[in-house]
ZAMARGU-4260 file (C-alpha; in steps of 0.2 Angstrom, whole numbers, plus 5000, padded with zeros to 4 digits):
<rodrens>
0) 5041/4880/4947 | 5046/4892/4932 | 5031/4886/4922 | 5020/4891/4937 | 5028/4908/4937
5) 5025/4911/4919 | 5007/4904/4919 | 4999/4920/4925 | 5005/4938/4925 | 4994/4941/4940
10) 5007/4932/4951 | 5005/4914/4956 | 4988/4906/4958 | 4983/4905/4976 | 4979/4888/4983
15) 4960/4892/4987 | 4947/4878/4987 | 4932/4880/4975 | 4920/4882/4990 | 4930/4897/4996
20) 4932/4904/4979 | 4913/4903/4977 | 4910/4912/4994 | 4923/4926/4989 | 4914/4929/4972
25) 4897/4929/4980 | 4902/4942/4993 | 4911/4953/4981 | 4897/4953/4968 | 4883/4958/4980
30) 4871/4971/4971 | 4872/4982/4987 | 4890/4983/4986 | 4905/4971/4989 | 4909/4964/5006
35) 4928/4963/5006 | 4938/4950/5016 | 4947/4964/5026 | 4932/4975/5028 | 4937/4989/5017
40) 4925/4999/5005 | 4926/4996/4987 | 4937/5012/4984 | 4948/5011/5000 | 4966/5007/4999
45) 4976/4997/5012 | 4985/5008/5025 | 5003/5012/5021 | 5019/5020/5028 | 5030/5031/5017
50) 5047/5040/5018 | 5058/5048/5006 | 5077/5051/5004 | 5082/5035/5013 | 5097/5030/5001
55) 5112/5042/5002 | 5120/5037/4986 | 5105/5042/4975 | 5097/5057/4967 | 5081/5052/4975
60) 5073/5037/4984 | 5058/5031/4994 | 5051/5017/5004 | 5033/5012/5005 | 5026/4998/5016
65) 5009/4991/5016 | 5000/4985/5032 | 5002/4967/5027 | 5021/4968/5028 | 5026/4970/5010
70) 5038/4984/5007 | 5047/4991/4992 | 5062/5003/4990 | 5065/5013/4974 | 5081/5022/4970
75) 5084/5035/4956 | 5101/5039/4949 | 5105/5051/4936 | 5120/5054/4925 | 5125/5065/4911
80) 5126/5057/4894 | 5131/5063/4876 | 5116/5064/4864 | 5118/5053/4849 | 5109/5062/4835
85) 5102/5051/4821 | 5101/5056/4803 | 5082/5059/4803 | 5085/5070/4818 | 5098/5080/4809
90) 5086/5083/4794 | 5073/5089/4806 | 5085/5101/4815 | 5088/5110/4798 | 5069/5115/4798
95) 5070/5121/4816 | 5087/5130/4815 | 5078/5147/4817 | 5070/5142/4833 | 5086/5136/4840
100) 5094/5153/4835 | 5081/5163/4844 | 5084/5154/4860 | 5103/5155/4860 | 5103/5167/4875
105) 5093/5154/4885 | 5100/5143/4899 | 5102/5127/4889 | 5083/5124/4887 | 5080/5125/4869
110) 5064/5126/4860 | 5065/5107/4855 | 5061/5099/4872 | 5058/5082/4865 | 5068/5068/4872
115) 5069/5049/4870 | 5061/5036/4880 | 5077/5026/4880 | 5084/5039/4892 | 5074/5031/4906
120) 5078/5014/4912 | 5069/5004/4925 | 5073/4987/4933 | 5062/4978/4945 | 5068/4964/4957
125) 5056/4953/4965 | 5061/4939/4977 | 5059/4922/4969 | 5059/4928/4951 | 5073/4930/4939
130) 5076/4946/4930 | 5070/4939/4913 | 5054/4932/4920 | 5037/4938/4914 | 5031/4947/4929
135) 5046/4958/4932 | 5048/4962/4914 | 5029/4966/4912 | 5029/4977/4927 | 5044/4987/4922
140) 5037/4991/4905 | 5020/4994/4911 | 5027/5007/4923 | 5040/5015/4912 | 5028/5017/4897
145) 5016/5030/4905 | 5031/5038/4913 | 5040/5043/4897 | 5025/5046/4887 | 5016/5058/4898
150) 5018/5076/4890 | 5013/5091/4899 | 5005/5106/4890 | 5013/5123/4890 | 4999/5133/4899
155) 5002/5127/4916 | 5014/5134/4929 | 5028/5122/4925 | 5036/5128/4909 | 5051/5117/4913
160) 5041/5102/4911 | 5033/5107/4894 | 5040/5092/4886 | 5036/5080/4900 | 5049/5070/4909
165) 5058/5067/4892 | 5059/5086/4889 | 5065/5089/4907 | 5080/5077/4904 | 5086/5088/4889
170) 5101/5099/4894 | 5105/5105/4876 | 5106/5098/4859 | 5122/5088/4863 | 5119/5082/4881
175) 5105/5075/4891 | 5102/5066/4908 | 5099/5047/4909 | 5089/5041/4923 | 5091/5024/4931
180) 5076/5018/4942 | 5079/5003/4952 | 5064/4995/4961 | 5066/4982/4974 | 5052/4972/4982
185) 5058/4967/4999 | 5046/4953/5003 | 5037/4939/4993 | 5022/4947/4984 | 5007/4943/4994
190) 4996/4950/4980 | 5000/4958/4963 | 5013/4971/4968 | 5009/4984/4955 | 5001/4997/4966
195) 5015/4996/4979 | 5029/4998/4966 | 5019/5012/4957 | 5017/5022/4973 | 5035/5020/4978
200) 5041/5025/4961 | 5030/5040/4961 | 5037/5046/4978 | 5055/5042/4973 | 5053/5053/4957
205) 5046/5067/4967 | 5061/5067/4979 | 5074/5066/4964 | 5085/5081/4963 | 5097/5086/4949
210) 5112/5098/4951 | 5109/5116/4945 | 5115/5119/4928 | 5128/5134/4927 | 5133/5132/4909
215) 5123/5141/4895 | 5118/5137/4877 | 5128/5123/4869 | 5142/5123/4881 | 5148/5107/4889
220) 5137/5106/4904 | 5145/5110/4921 | 5135/5111/4937 | 5134/5120/4954 | 5144/5110/4968
225) 5131/5116/4981 | 5119/5102/4983 | 5107/5113/4992 | 5105/5123/4976 | 5100/5107/4967
230) 5083/5107/4958 | 5069/5095/4959 | 5066/5084/4944 | 5048/5088/4945 | 5047/5106/4951
235) 5038/5110/4967 | 5030/5126/4972 | 5036/5135/4987 | 5019/5143/4990 | 5007/5133/5001
240) 4993/5141/4992 | 4999/5135/4975 | 4987/5121/4970 | 4994/5104/4967 | 4983/5103/4951
245) 4994/5116/4943 | 5010/5106/4945 | 5016/5092/4934 | 5018/5075/4943 | 5024/5058/4939
250) 5010/5046/4934 | 5003/5033/4946 | 4996/5016/4940 | 4981/5009/4949 | 4975/4991/4949
255) 4956/4989/4947 | 4946/4973/4946 | 4928/4970/4942 | 4918/4956/4951 | 4901/4954/4944
260) 4894/4972/4942 | 4905/4979/4956 | 4922/4988/4954 | 4936/4985/4968 | 4952/4996/4970
265) 4968/4989/4977 | 4963/4971/4977 | 4972/4959/4989 | 4977/4941/4984 | 4960/4933/4987
270) 4951/4946/4978 | 4961/4945/4962 | 4959/4926/4963 | 4940/4928/4959 | 4941/4944/4948
275) 4932/4944/4931 | 4943/4958/4924 | 4960/4965/4930 | 4965/4982/4923 | 4980/4993/4926
280) 4975/5011/4924 | 4989/5025/4923 | 4984/5043/4926 | 4993/5059/4930 | 4988/5077/4932
285) 4982/5087/4917 | 4987/5105/4921 | 4978/5112/4906 | 4961/5106/4912 | 4965/5104/4931
290) 4959/5087/4930 | 4966/5069/4927 | 4973/5063/4911 | 4972/5045/4906 | 4989/5038/4900
295) 4987/5020/4897 | 4976/5005/4901 | 4983/4988/4902 | 4974/4971/4904 | 4981/4959/4916
300) 4977/4940/4914 | 4967/4936/4930 | 4972/4920/4939 | 4954/4915/4941 | 4955/4907/4924
305) 4968/4895/4930 | 4958/4889/4945 | 4949/4872/4946 | 4930/4873/4945 | 4919/4866/4958
310) 4909/4850/4956 | 4890/4851/4959 | 4882/4837/4969 | 4874/4830/4953 | 4891/4825/4947
315) 4899/4821/4963 | 4901/4802/4966 | 4902/4805/4985 | 4885/4813/4986 | 4876/4804/4971
320) 4859/4799/4976 | 4859/4808/4993 | 4849/4823/4987 | 4831/4824/4983 | 4834/4836/4968
325) 4846/4824/4960 | 4834/4820/4945 | 4831/4838/4941 | 4850/4842/4942 | 4855/4828/4931
330) 4845/4835/4917 | 4855/4852/4917 | 4869/4854/4905 | 4887/4853/4913 | 4891/4870/4906
335) 4877/4878/4915 | 4881/4888/4931 | 4875/4880/4947 | 4871/4892/4962 | 4885/4890/4975
340) 4897/4881/4964 | 4913/4890/4958 | 4916/4891/4940 | 4930/4901/4932 | 4923/4915/4921
345) 4926/4914/4902 | 4925/4927/4889 | 4930/4946/4888 | 4925/4961/4897 | 4909/4972/4894
350) 4912/4990/4888 | 4901/4997/4902 | 4912/4988/4915 | 4927/4997/4908 | 4918/5013/4907
355) 4913/5012/4925 | 4931/5008/4930 | 4937/5023/4921 | 4924/5035/4928 | 4928/5030/4946
360) 4946/5034/4942 | 4945/5050/4932 | 4930/5059/4939 | 4931/5075/4949 | 4935/5070/4967
365) 4937/5052/4962 | 4949/5038/4967 | 4963/5045/4956 | 4963/5062/4963 | 4962/5055/4981
370) 4977/5045/4978 | 4987/5059/4970 | 4982/5071/4984 | 4987/5058/4997 | 5004/5056/4989
375) 5006/5075/4988 | 5005/5076/5007 | 5020/5065/5010 | 5035/5076/5015 | 5049/5077/5002
380) 5066/5084/5006
</rodrens>
């Protein structure tokens, strides 16, 4: 069983017959647009329910449930930790001492807002999988990497987030915040759980609050005891007229598949089973250009490569001699594709296919903006 879990990072290969695989692939690769098993359009996501602040012992939490019954809970905890400065960082600080001196009168936010990716730890627990299995480890790193590498510019309205999440965790030169993000999938994954986990983590980080800092400069940090005065990890505007495009937000990772020349978002288990290409695209708001910024692209090994091919009538002993086209079909090579017979796709992905996927995600009014605007509508706090 463990070997089966490790066989494909796109979750276990579904038990679907070659005839059904051929039917699914033909329906999803139609030139006039895919016909999906659940009737959704190519860019339509599954309906979901979301709520935040459900775990009282955390700095932020969220729960998201899809219509198929799969649910995920994410809790975020923060603790103050002393910064260990390496020798290379000490040499670098000598060159930037003047910048620190100019900001001594600040509130602990020094000009060097660079943090470390190790300050953010993420763990994912999936029923039926061990912590060191390929799927939880791959998912946690896939989600953590764009989270810590996203850096905002300094021209937007969120000056506190100039260094991205890593910069937001800096208290002063000697202290910083450490984040623990715990992700729990409450049910067996009916499909690749990446979209569900990414959306839940996004909402949990939006609801995360940190105690208000009262110390200044390089003093040992002490905080306001009033939790109502706590500040959001990702600052939120109190003005309704303030556009969300001017605010720094956590990244979201979208699962995109290609079937033939068609591109499908938020695929279910059956659609992933016949996908030619599976991509995990991480995007976030770009406050400098008021658009979306591409953070990372990860390829996921599609389980279609592990499915069994169908057998054409010319090679099937049960139907041998029963068709009039048998002599002509016997002359064809076994490696040639036969219409209506499922054959796992081989080879890589075309450049124009990747370009089409990214265009649908990043374009103005595209899928990426639609997802972020929908998440912005969830009430937090």
